[in-house]
Every structure is written in structure tokens, then in C-alpha cells.
C-alpha positions as CSV (number, residue, x, y, z in Angstrom):
1,M,17.1,-5.8,-60.0
2,V,15.2,-7.1,-62.7
3,A,12.1,-8.5,-64.1
4,H,12.7,-11.4,-66.9
5,V,10.1,-13.5,-69.2
6,G,10.1,-16.7,-71.0
7,V,10.2,-20.2,-70.8
8,I,13.5,-22.4,-71.9
9,S,13.8,-26.2,-72.9
10,T,17.4,-26.4,-72.5
11,S,17.5,-28.4,-69.4
12,S,20.3,-31.0,-70.7
13,F,23.2,-28.1,-70.0
14,F,22.5,-26.9,-67.3
15,L,25.6,-26.0,-65.1
16,S,25.3,-28.2,-61.9
17,V,26.7,-26.0,-58.9
18,S,26.3,-28.3,-55.8
19,R,29.2,-26.5,-54.7
20,H,29.9,-23.0,-53.9
21,R,33.5,-23.0,-53.4
22,Q,36.1,-25.2,-54.8
23,T,39.8,-25.7,-53.9
24,S,42.6,-24.9,-56.8
25,S,43.0,-28.2,-57.2
26,S,39.8,-29.0,-58.2
27,K,39.7,-30.0,-62.3
28,T,36.4,-28.9,-63.1
29,R,34.9,-25.3,-61.7
30,P,31.3,-24.7,-62.1
31,F,30.6,-20.9,-63.6
32,A,34.4,-20.6,-64.3
33,L,34.7,-17.4,-65.9
34,A,34.1,-17.9,-69.6
35,A,37.3,-17.3,-71.9
36,M,37.7,-14.2,-73.3
37,S,36.3,-13.4,-76.9
38,N,34.7,-10.4,-78.9
39,D,31.2,-11.8,-77.9
40,P,31.5,-14.2,-75.3
41,I,27.6,-14.3,-74.9
42,R,27.3,-15.4,-78.3
43,E,30.0,-17.9,-78.5
44,W,28.5,-19.5,-75.3
45,I,25.1,-19.7,-76.9
46,L,26.4,-21.1,-80.0
47,S,28.5,-23.6,-78.3
48,E,27.7,-25.2,-74.7
49,G,24.1,-23.4,-75.4
50,K,23.6,-25.9,-78.3
51,A,22.3,-23.7,-80.5
52,N,23.0,-23.2,-84.3
53,K,21.8,-19.6,-84.7
54,I,20.6,-16.7,-82.8
55,T,17.4,-15.1,-84.6
56,R,16.6,-12.1,-82.7
57,I,18.3,-10.1,-79.5
58,S,15.4,-7.8,-77.7
59,S,16.0,-5.6,-74.8
60,V,14.1,-6.6,-71.6
61,G,13.1,-3.6,-69.6
62,G,12.8,-3.3,-65.7
63,G,16.5,-2.9,-64.7
64,C,18.2,0.2,-62.6
65,I,21.5,-1.5,-62.5
66,N,22.0,-3.8,-65.3
67,L,21.1,-4.0,-68.9
68,A,18.8,-6.9,-69.6
69,S,18.1,-8.6,-73.2
70,R,16.1,-11.8,-74.7
71,Y,18.3,-13.8,-76.7
72,D,15.9,-15.9,-79.3
73,T,17.5,-19.1,-80.8
74,D,16.8,-22.2,-82.7
75,A,17.5,-23.9,-79.3
76,G,15.2,-21.9,-77.3
77,L,15.1,-18.7,-75.3
78,F,17.8,-17.3,-73.0
79,F,18.0,-14.1,-70.5
80,V,21.3,-12.1,-70.5
81,K,22.2,-9.4,-68.0
82,T,25.2,-7.1,-68.8
83,N,26.8,-4.8,-66.6
84,R,29.5,-2.4,-68.5
85,S,31.2,-1.0,-64.8
86,I,31.0,-4.0,-62.7
87,G,33.4,-7.2,-63.0
88,P,32.3,-10.9,-62.9
89,S,32.1,-11.1,-59.1
90,M,28.7,-9.3,-59.0
91,F,27.2,-11.9,-61.3
92,E,29.2,-14.6,-59.7
93,G,27.1,-14.2,-56.4
94,E,24.1,-14.1,-58.4
95,A,25.0,-17.3,-60.1
96,L,26.1,-19.5,-57.2
97,G,22.7,-18.3,-55.3
98,L,20.3,-18.9,-57.9
99,S,22.2,-22.2,-58.2
100,A,21.6,-23.0,-54.6
101,M,18.0,-21.8,-54.4
102,Y,17.2,-24.3,-57.5
103,D,19.0,-27.2,-55.8
104,T,16.4,-27.0,-53.4
105,R,14.1,-28.3,-55.5
106,S,11.2,-26.2,-54.2
107,I,10.4,-22.6,-55.4
108,R,10.8,-21.9,-59.2
109,V,13.7,-19.8,-60.2
110,P,15.9,-19.3,-63.7
111,R,18.8,-21.6,-63.7
112,P,21.9,-20.0,-64.0
113,F,24.0,-21.1,-67.2
114,K,27.0,-18.7,-67.2
115,F,28.6,-15.7,-66.2
116,G,32.1,-13.8,-66.7
117,A,34.0,-10.8,-68.0
118,L,32.9,-8.9,-71.3
119,P,36.0,-8.2,-73.6
120,T,35.3,-4.2,-73.3
121,G,34.9,-3.8,-69.6
122,G,32.3,-5.2,-67.6
123,S,30.6,-8.6,-67.1
124,Y,27.2,-10.5,-67.9
125,I,25.5,-13.5,-66.6
126,I,23.4,-16.0,-69.0
127,M,20.6,-17.7,-67.3
128,E,17.3,-19.3,-68.1
129,F,14.3,-17.2,-69.8
130,I,10.7,-17.7,-67.7
131,E,7.8,-16.3,-69.5
132,F,5.5,-14.9,-66.6
133,G,2.1,-15.4,-66.6
134,A,-0.6,-12.7,-66.5
135,S,-1.1,-12.5,-63.0
136,R,1.1,-12.0,-59.7
137,S,2.1,-15.1,-57.8
138,N,-0.9,-16.7,-55.8
139,Q,0.3,-15.5,-52.1
140,S,-0.7,-19.3,-50.4
141,A,1.6,-20.8,-52.7
142,L,4.5,-18.5,-52.4
143,G,4.6,-18.4,-48.6
144,R,4.6,-22.3,-48.7
145,K,7.0,-22.5,-51.4
146,L,9.5,-20.0,-49.5
147,A,9.1,-21.8,-46.7
148,E,9.9,-25.0,-48.3
149,M,13.1,-23.7,-49.6
150,H,14.1,-22.6,-46.4
151,K,13.5,-25.7,-44.7
152,A,15.3,-27.7,-47.4
153,G,18.5,-25.1,-47.9
154,K,20.5,-25.3,-44.8
155,S,24.2,-24.7,-44.0
156,G,26.9,-26.8,-42.2
157,K,29.3,-23.8,-41.9
158,G,27.0,-21.5,-39.8
159,F,25.6,-17.8,-41.5
160,G,26.9,-16.3,-44.1
161,F,27.7,-17.6,-47.8
162,D,30.9,-18.6,-49.7
163,V,31.1,-15.4,-51.6
164,D,30.1,-11.7,-50.7
165,N,27.4,-10.5,-52.9
166,T,25.8,-7.3,-53.5
167,I,22.4,-5.9,-52.2
168,G,21.2,-3.6,-55.0
169,S,24.4,-2.2,-55.9
170,T,25.7,-2.2,-52.0
171,P,28.3,-4.7,-51.3
172,Q,26.8,-7.5,-48.8
173,I,29.5,-9.1,-46.8
174,N,29.2,-12.8,-46.0
175,T,32.1,-14.1,-44.1
176,W,30.7,-17.2,-42.3
177,T,30.0,-16.8,-38.6
178,S,28.7,-19.1,-36.2
179,D,26.2,-16.6,-34.2
180,W,23.5,-15.2,-35.9
181,I,23.3,-12.1,-33.9
182,E,27.1,-11.3,-34.1
183,F,26.6,-12.0,-38.1
184,Y,23.7,-9.4,-38.2
185,A,24.9,-7.0,-35.7
186,K,28.6,-6.9,-37.7
187,H,27.9,-7.8,-41.5
188,R,24.1,-6.3,-41.9
189,L,23.5,-3.9,-39.6
190,G,27.0,-2.6,-38.8
191,Y,28.0,-2.6,-42.3
192,Q,25.0,-0.2,-43.3
193,L,25.5,1.7,-40.5
194,K,29.1,2.5,-41.2
195,L,28.3,3.2,-44.9
196,A,25.8,5.9,-44.0
197,R,28.7,7.4,-41.5
198,D,31.1,7.1,-44.3
199,Q,29.0,8.3,-47.1
200,Y,26.8,11.0,-45.1
201,G,28.9,12.1,-42.4
202,D,25.8,10.9,-40.5
203,S,27.0,10.4,-36.9
204,T,23.8,10.4,-35.3
205,I,22.1,7.4,-37.0
206,Y,25.8,5.4,-36.8
207,E,25.9,6.0,-33.2
208,R,22.2,5.3,-32.1
209,G,22.5,2.4,-34.5
210,Q,25.3,1.2,-32.8
211,R,23.5,1.5,-29.4
212,L,20.9,-0.9,-30.8
213,V,23.3,-3.3,-32.1
214,K,25.1,-3.7,-28.9
215,N,21.9,-4.3,-26.9
216,M,19.7,-6.3,-29.3
217,G,20.4,-9.7,-28.0
218,P,17.3,-9.9,-25.7
219,L,14.8,-9.8,-29.1
220,F,16.3,-13.3,-30.0
221,E,15.5,-14.7,-26.4
222,N,13.9,-18.2,-26.9
223,A,14.0,-18.1,-30.8
224,V,15.8,-21.4,-32.4
225,I,17.8,-19.6,-35.0
226,E,19.4,-22.0,-37.7
227,P,21.1,-21.0,-41.0
228,C,18.6,-21.2,-43.6
229,L,19.1,-20.3,-47.3
230,L,17.7,-16.9,-48.1
231,H,16.8,-15.1,-51.2
232,G,17.8,-12.1,-49.4
233,D,15.9,-9.0,-51.3
234,L,12.6,-10.3,-51.7
235,W,10.3,-7.5,-52.9
236,S,7.4,-7.5,-55.2
237,G,9.4,-6.4,-58.0
238,N,11.5,-9.9,-57.4
239,V,8.7,-11.8,-57.6
240,S,6.3,-13.4,-60.1
241,S,4.7,-16.4,-61.5
242,D,5.2,-18.4,-64.5
243,K,2.9,-19.1,-67.3
244,N,1.1,-22.2,-64.8
245,G,0.8,-19.8,-62.2
246,E,3.5,-21.3,-60.2
247,P,5.4,-18.3,-58.2
248,V,8.9,-17.5,-59.5
249,I,11.4,-15.3,-57.8
250,L,14.6,-13.8,-58.9
251,D,17.6,-11.3,-58.6
252,P,18.8,-12.8,-55.1
253,A,21.3,-11.6,-52.9
254,C,21.3,-14.9,-51.1
255,Y,22.9,-16.0,-47.9
256,Y,22.5,-18.2,-44.8
257,G,20.7,-16.9,-41.9
258,H,17.4,-16.6,-39.9
259,N,14.5,-17.7,-42.0
260,E,12.8,-14.3,-40.4
261,A,15.2,-12.2,-42.2
262,E,13.6,-13.1,-45.4
263,F,10.6,-10.5,-44.4
264,G,13.0,-7.4,-44.2
265,M,11.6,-6.3,-47.4
266,S,7.8,-7.0,-46.3
267,W,7.2,-3.2,-46.5
268,C,7.6,-3.2,-50.3
269,A,6.3,-6.8,-50.7
270,G,2.6,-7.1,-50.4
271,F,2.7,-10.0,-48.0
272,G,-0.4,-10.8,-47.0
273,G,-2.4,-12.9,-44.4
274,A,-2.4,-16.1,-46.6
275,F,1.3,-15.6,-47.4
276,Y,2.1,-15.9,-43.7
277,N,-0.4,-18.3,-43.1
278,A,0.7,-20.8,-45.4
279,Y,4.5,-20.3,-44.4
280,F,4.2,-20.8,-40.8
281,E,2.5,-24.2,-41.8
282,V,5.7,-25.3,-43.2
283,M,8.2,-22.8,-40.8
284,P,6.3,-22.4,-37.3
285,K,6.3,-19.1,-36.0
286,Q,9.1,-18.4,-33.4
287,P,8.4,-16.9,-30.0
288,G,9.5,-12.9,-30.6
289,F,8.4,-12.9,-34.2
290,E,6.6,-9.7,-34.3
291,S,9.4,-8.1,-32.0
292,R,11.9,-8.4,-34.4
293,R,10.2,-7.8,-37.8
294,D,11.4,-4.2,-37.6
295,L,15.0,-5.2,-37.0
296,Y,15.0,-6.7,-40.0
297,M,13.6,-4.0,-42.0
298,L,15.9,-1.8,-40.7
299,Y,18.3,-3.3,-42.7
300,H,16.7,-2.7,-46.2
301,Y,15.8,0.6,-44.7
302,L,19.4,1.4,-44.4
303,N,20.6,0.0,-47.4
304,H,17.8,2.3,-49.4
305,Y,19.3,5.4,-47.2
306,N,22.8,4.6,-48.6
307,L,21.4,3.9,-51.9
308,F,18.8,6.6,-52.6
309,G,19.6,9.3,-50.2
310,S,17.9,11.1,-47.2
311,G,14.4,10.1,-47.9
312,Y,14.6,6.8,-46.3
313,R,16.6,8.2,-43.3
314,S,13.5,8.8,-40.9
315,S,12.0,5.5,-41.3
316,A,15.8,3.9,-40.4
317,M,15.7,6.4,-37.8
318,S,12.2,5.8,-36.4
319,I,12.9,2.0,-36.1
320,I,16.5,2.6,-34.3
321,D,14.7,4.9,-31.7
322,D,11.7,2.8,-31.1
323,Y,14.3,-0.4,-30.4
324,L,16.1,1.9,-28.0
325,R,13.1,2.7,-26.3
326,M,11.9,-0.5,-25.9
327,L,15.4,-2.2,-24.7
328,K,15.7,1.1,-22.6
329,A,19.4,0.9,-24.2
């Protein structure tokens, strides 16, 4: 989860990724792994990146999982993330997610250019460097543009994504599923509950959580649920604005899901009335919205419990118990 800044003028070499998964017979594969070299980042910037020289490399702070750097060149600025212990699959998920969001032509996201393996182990991703403005994103503009992305980004495959990715550093399973309740039960809540049981031996939260999963169907009555492209990890650290004041979102954990699931991190996103009013003008509120809000927060509380420890357990357990009482389960 890294904030990055800057602007780049290198649209001529943006790699289109209109597809997420191609067959092995394809002659071209967008975001194919970079050929191994001693410095594949420098090699790409000085070739496909159209730069003749790199004038400066500087560290960009803000990340707790990856290292982030800014590359200054005579062709513009590049933002590079590296991870010395995780392979390219993590950055493949990020690259495909960023590209899918970019292709909606709705809200601004950094354009991904390349990902690959590092010769000493680990992986990297090269993307557009967006210079942030002095203030946070306008809430109305953010709500409207996010809704436009949800409206434009549809899937004919159901709920999921073409690759698994990560939420923080936790694996996020995105197996295509035709039914949203089944997808959310198995690949979101169920996965996190099993992780808590396996990691902490927490059979209490697992068993109560499973009771909720098996009885949560009534919460979705009368709701029309379509698979919308979601950022997937939308909290305040992943939202900013560019120099023109336009909202920018970054560091996604994309998949196609119920649009309301996008608000699951609202407990640390700072969404206000202006945000929701603008959002619902484009994507009308569905019946039962309020009764599902905590259900979508639960996924992220469970993930924080699994990532950061017991400080988040009580919040997750409180949500589970409240729903069990509400549903008389």
C-alpha cells in the first residue's frame, strides 16, 4: 500500500491489456514477464520506455509491503515498486487491475507498463508516476467517478477476476463464480475465517463466522447485484488527487463484485455525505444497503486481524454477533 506522486508524458508506449487471460497460442501477451537481465527495470526504461538516460533514482516513502522508487529520465518520470521476497504474480494482479480500471476511462489510475522477476529474487512493476496535488480528492468528484467506473466496468464471466491477487499481503482468491453470495461466502469471508482458524487457532470466530456465512442470504433480498469492477482496497491511503484536483486511486486489489463491497474499507476511508450522494446519483442505492454495510466491512476487519493481530478481532467478532442476532441464526 504505497502512495506515489508525479506525472508522465509517455502515453505512446502504454501497454494495452484489453484482455486479462490469453490462451497459450497467442502471439502477444500483454504484461508478459520481462526477460531476465542484471537490471530489468533499467533495461526496460532505456528501451521500451524510450529514455536515453536515467538522471536520478529516489526512494518514495509510504509502503509497508513493497519498496517504492521514482525514476527521473529524459523521457519523463516512472514509478517503480519492488518486492525482494514475492514473485511476479503479485504485481501481475496489480497490473491487470490497474489496466482494467484505466480501460473504463472513468477515474484516474496510474498506467502500468511492465512487471517481472528480479534476477536476485523477488519482483517489480513499472508504472506511470502521477504527481499529487496539495489537497485530498474532492469527495463529490471521487464518488461520481468511482460510480462511473463501477457502471462501465462489467464482466460477462460472473464474479471474480482472471487472476488471484492480494489484499495487503493476504492472498485474494478470485475464481469465477456465477452467484455473488456464493462467491462472497467462499472466497471472501470463508477464506479469511479459515485463515484465522489456521493461523491463530481461533475456532470461536471461525464457527460463528461460518454460521453467518450460511445464513446471510436474506440480507440480499430484493437487491439487483451485477458484477462491477471494484478497486477492492479503497481506503484513505489509496485515494488522492492529481495536480488538477481530479481524484486518483491506486494500489488496487481488483475483482468483479457487488458494487457495495467497494465500501468495505469505509471505516478508514473518510467517505462523507457528499461522496455517497454523488455516487448514488450514478449508481442508485439498492434495497437493504444499510443492512449489508457491516457485512462488507467484515471482510476487511478479518483481513486486518489476520495481517496485524488481535487488535482487530473484537471488531470482527462484534459484526458477526450482531448479524447472528439480526438473522436469528
